[in-house]
N, C-alpha and C positions, 0 to 999 in steps of 0.2 A: 542721464539717469534712466534706469529700465522702467518701461511702462508697467502699470499695475493691471492693465488689461489683458486678459488671457485671449491669445489668439484663437479664431476658430479654425483649428486644424482639422484637416480632412483625413481623420483616422479610418483605418480599414474597419469594415463592418463588425468583425468579432471584438474589437478593441474600443468601439465607440462608447459603450457603457460597461466597462470592465467591473466584474464583481469583486467584492471585498470578502475575504475569506472569513466566514463566522469563527473559525478555528483559531486563526491568527488573533482576531479580536480579543480572544481570551489571554493571550500571552502576558500582558501586563498584570494580571490577576493571579494567573498560574505561577508567576515568577516572584510574587510577593514573599518576603521572609516569613516563615512560619506556615504558609499555605501547603497543604497536601494536594498536589495536582494529579488527577487521573484523567487529564484532558488531552496531554499530547500523544503523538505516535511515536515518541522517541524511544531507542533502546537504552538501557540502563548504562549509564556512563561509567559507574565504578566496575562494571563487568568487562570493560574493554581489555583485551590482551596486549597492554602496553609494551610488557616484556618481549612477548613474541614478536609484535611488530618493529620494536626497537632492533630485535636480533636480525629481523630480515632486512630492515633499513641498513643496519651496519654491513650485512653482506653485500647488499647492492652498492653501498657507498665505496667498496673497494675497486668497482668499476663504474664510478659515477659518470664519467666523461661520456660513456657510451649511451647514458640514459638522458642526456640533456639535449639531444637531437629531436626533431620532429618524430612523432610515432607514425606507423603505418595507420591509415585511417580506420581500417577494420580491427586494430589493436594489435599489441606486440604478439609475436608468435608464441613466445614463451607463456603468456597468460591465455591466449586463446586455447593452446593445447592443454593448460592446466584446468580451464574452465570446462573443456570438453570431457577431460577425465572426471571431474566433479559431477557433471551433468550424467555422465554414464553411471555413477553411483546412485543416482535418482532413477535410473532406467531408460535415460535418454541417450540414443546413439546419434552422432552428428559428425559431419566433416569440418573440423575446425578451420580449415582454409577455404571453404565455399558457404558454409551455412551459419557459422557463429561469428558475431561481432561483438566487440568490446563497446561499451556506451557509458555515458556520464549517469550511472545510475539506470534503474529500470524505467524512471519517468521519461528519460530521453529516448529510450528504446521504443516506448509507446508513441512519443511523439514522431519519431522517425517512421513508424510503420503507419501512422496516421497520415503523415505527409505524403507518403508515396502511394497510398490507396484512395485517399478521400480527396474531394474537391466540391466546390458548390453544386448542389443538385443531388449529391449522393447521400446515404443514409448510413448510420452506425448505430449500434445498440451498446448500452451499457447497463449494469445492475443498478436497481434502486430499492433500498439506500445502498450507496457505493461511495468510493473514495471521490471527492468532489473534483480533483485535478485531473482525473481520468477522462471525465466527461468534458471539461474544459479544453483538454488538449485537443481532443477531436473536434470541438466547435471551432477552434482557431483555424481549422482548414476551410471553414465555410459550409461544411457538411451539416445536414440535420441529424441531431443525436437523439434517439428515442430510448426510453428506460424500460427495462423488463423487471417485473416484480421479483424480490429476492427477500430473504430473512435468515432466520436462524438455521435452515436447512439448505441454504444456497439459493442460487437463482432458479426460478421456475422454468425448467427446460420445455415443458409442453406450452407454456405461454409464449416462450421465445420461438418455438416452431410455428405456433399460428401467426405471430407477428412478422416472421420472416417470410412466410407465404404471401403476405399482403405488401410488406414494404420494401423487400428485397436489399437487405443491407449488404454492403460490401465488406464490412469489418464488425466484428463482435468481440468485446473485451469482457473477460470473467477472471475473478479471482476465485479459483476452485478449491483452495486449501486456506482455511482460517481467514476468511474474507474481512475486510475493512468496510464496515464497522461490525458486521454480525458474528464475525469468528466462525463463519460456516464452512463446512467442508461437503462437497458433492460426492455422493456415492459413485462407485465404479461404474454401476449401471447408467446413471445420469450423464456421466462423462462420455460413455459409449455412444449414448443418444445424441449429445451435443454433436459428436463428430458426424453421425448419420445426417444431422440437420445441416451442418456446414457443408457437406458434400451435396446434399439434395439442392441446396439454395446457393452454392458457389460463393460463399463469404469466408474471408480469412478469420479464423478463429483464435484469438490472442489469449493465451493463458498468462496472466501476470501472478508471479509466485515469489513474492518477498518473503512469505512466513513459513514455507512448506518445512524447512529445516527445524522449525521451533515447535515440533510435536513432543509433548511430554506425557501423553497418555493415549490409549486407544491404537487401533491398527493403521498403519500407513496406507494411503491410496495412492497409486501411481499418478504422476502427472498426466494430463490429457494428452500430450505429444507422445509420450511412452506407450499409450494405447492406440496410437494411431498407425494404422498400416495401409499399404497400398495407396490408392487415390487420397484417402484422408489425410495423409501425411503432408500432401501439396497444399491443403487448405488449413494448415495449423502452424501457429508460431508460438513460441515460448520465451518469456522475458523474466530475468531474475536479477538479484542484486545482492552486493555484500554489505549493504547499509544496516540490515537488521542482524546479521550475524558477526560482521567484523567491526565496521564503524561507518556511519553516514558520512563523516567528513573525507573518506577516500574518494567518494562519487565514482564508484566502480559498479557497473551492472553489465549485463549482457543479453543478448537476443540469440535465438536459433530460429531460423526461418528458411523456407524454400530459397535455393541459390539465387533465382532471379529476383525475389524480393529482397533478400540481404544485399545484393549487388546494388540495388536502388537506394536502399537505405544508407549505405556507406557514401553514396554519392551525396545523399541529403545531408549527412553528417559532414562531409567536406565543407558544404555551404554555411554549416553552424558554427563549428569549432576546430575543424581540421583534424583533430584527434584529441583522445584523452591524454593526459601526462604520461609519457614513457617511463618517467621515474617512478611515479605511483604505481603503474601497471607492473613494473619490475618488482616492486616491494611486495604486492599482492601475490604474484607468480611465485616469489621465494618464500612467502609465508605458508603457501599451499605446499610447495615442494618440501619444506622442512617438516611438514607434519603438523604445525600448530594449529591449523584450522581444525583437523580431525580431533585434537584434543580440547580445543576451546568450545566447539559447539556443543558437545555434552554438558559442559559446565554452565553454559547459559540455559540450556533446556531445563536443567535441574533446577536453576534459580527462578526461572519464570513458572515452572510448575509449582513450586513451593509458594510463590506470590499469589497465582492463580487459585490454588487451594485456600490461601488466606482470605482472598476476596470472597469466595463462595461461602466460606465458613461465616465471615462477617456479615455478609448479605442475609444469610438465613437467621443468624442470631439476633441481629440488631434491626433488620428491616421486616422480618417475617413475611407475612402475606401481603405487605405494602408493596413489594416489589416482586416481580417474576424474571427469570433468567435461565438460560441452559448454560451449565458448566462447560466452558471451553476445554478442548482437547490440546490445545496449541495456540501458537501465534501470541498476540499482545493484548487482545480486547475481549471485553465482556459486554454484550448487548443486553440491556435490563429495560424493565418497563415498569413504572408506576402503575399501581391498580386503582388508585383512588381519584378523587376529582381534581387534584393538583396535578398540572402538566410539567413536563422537565424545564420548560422555557420559564415559566412563572416561578418555579422552584429555584432557578439558578442565581438570582441575585442573593436570596437568603443563604444559598450554599457558599457562595463568595465571601459573604459576611461572617459565616462560621468557618471560613478558611478551608474550604474543600471546593474543588474545581472539577467539573466533568464537561463533556460536549452534549448539549441536547441534541436528540436524533433528528431534528428537523435540518441540521447542517449538512446531512448526507442525502437529501433528497433534491433532485433538480426541479421537480415540480411540486411546489408547496401544497397543492391540492392532495398529493399523495402522502404527505409526511405523516409520520406517527407522532403525535404531540406528547405522548406519555413516555417516548423511548429515550434513552441516554446511552452513550459509549463510555465505559469506564475502562481506562488503560491500567493494568496492573504491572506493567513492566519496570517503572521508574521508581517504585516506591518498595521498601522493604516491608516484611509481614506486619510489624508493629505499626508501621505508618499507615498501611492499607486498613488494618482493623480501626485505628484511630479515625481515619478518613470517613469510614462508613457510619461510626458513632456520630460524628460531626453532620453528616448527611441527615441522619435521622433527626438530630436537633434542628436542622435547618427546615425539615418537613414540619415538624411541630410548629416552629415560628411562621412558616407560610401558611398553615392552616389557621393560625390565630391572628393573621394579617398584622404582623408586627412591621413597624416601620423599617425600611432599609434605605441606605445612603447610595447604593449601587444603581445606576442608571446604564442599562445596556442599550446599544443601538439596536434598532429593529432590523 
């Protein structure tokens, strides 16, 4: 009979006390029937181009036997060249055979870059507030991860420059367009300044761009790597994903990096999973070649734009001056702040009881001392306009209940 005593495993330092995701802890409440969830960072399932993907899959199926072998570690040639063409549409020129590699989503791309650049004793920077998995990925290398202040206008580039002069990071990760959670976009001038700082302090500047295609208003700003010339290009990497535009279940992302960095990343990937599925890669390549992607992205942009507008209208109508926010121009998230004495963590159990779920802002801060207790992230991607409006009506009711100290049955872990 197995012993009930847990052995004292000698875990590696980054895994001795693994954190529990505060976002995933909300899933049981967000998935309750009747609940309106603005918590998840998921794309809208009803907007997936199932017909286009089925057509691409059927085409690939006629040559299926060729797709059941191991893929090249750096990715199928067909997909690498297709992604290079897609990147060129974003203003990024690259060699698909030496600078571009296919990865298991952009998260694996960041993990590979972190692994080949960082080790114990090194320093990396991330934005705060920011996507928790980015910081966690870097910590798994044993490196020290420091946070740079960020917000609705993006990362504070001058604060980053001052910190870089002191701490000498080897890698800095930013989401320059429609950041998670703030929905911020860095100006062209700030992007150019970031490149100057990267060259001056010799760190690899990694731009994570999962949301850049989802602009539904305002003028587009080129990716940082598209602005990099001369030496700056050697200190810049770009990662992106099909998760928010096609479907996350494909697990297809890509990186563009200097050839020597990319070469080492493919070596790290060989130790990870050998390669992404050749079958799925060929379906994505076929989908791009058939023009389905170019037809699909405008549809989801329009849908998210309408949902974002509905959220802004609902917040102004039903919350008034009890909440502040900047209207996003793209992406999937709105960063809002309560203006009264109630903070977003205290409000959350009341919100859950009123069948509306969001993510409190403190979930996006690595350092609790820096957390904005009033902030919350509202995702507008997965709900239609009527549901979004009803969700904000429920949020206001929850706020009234919280102010009245009404009892709640929800007990959330700290």
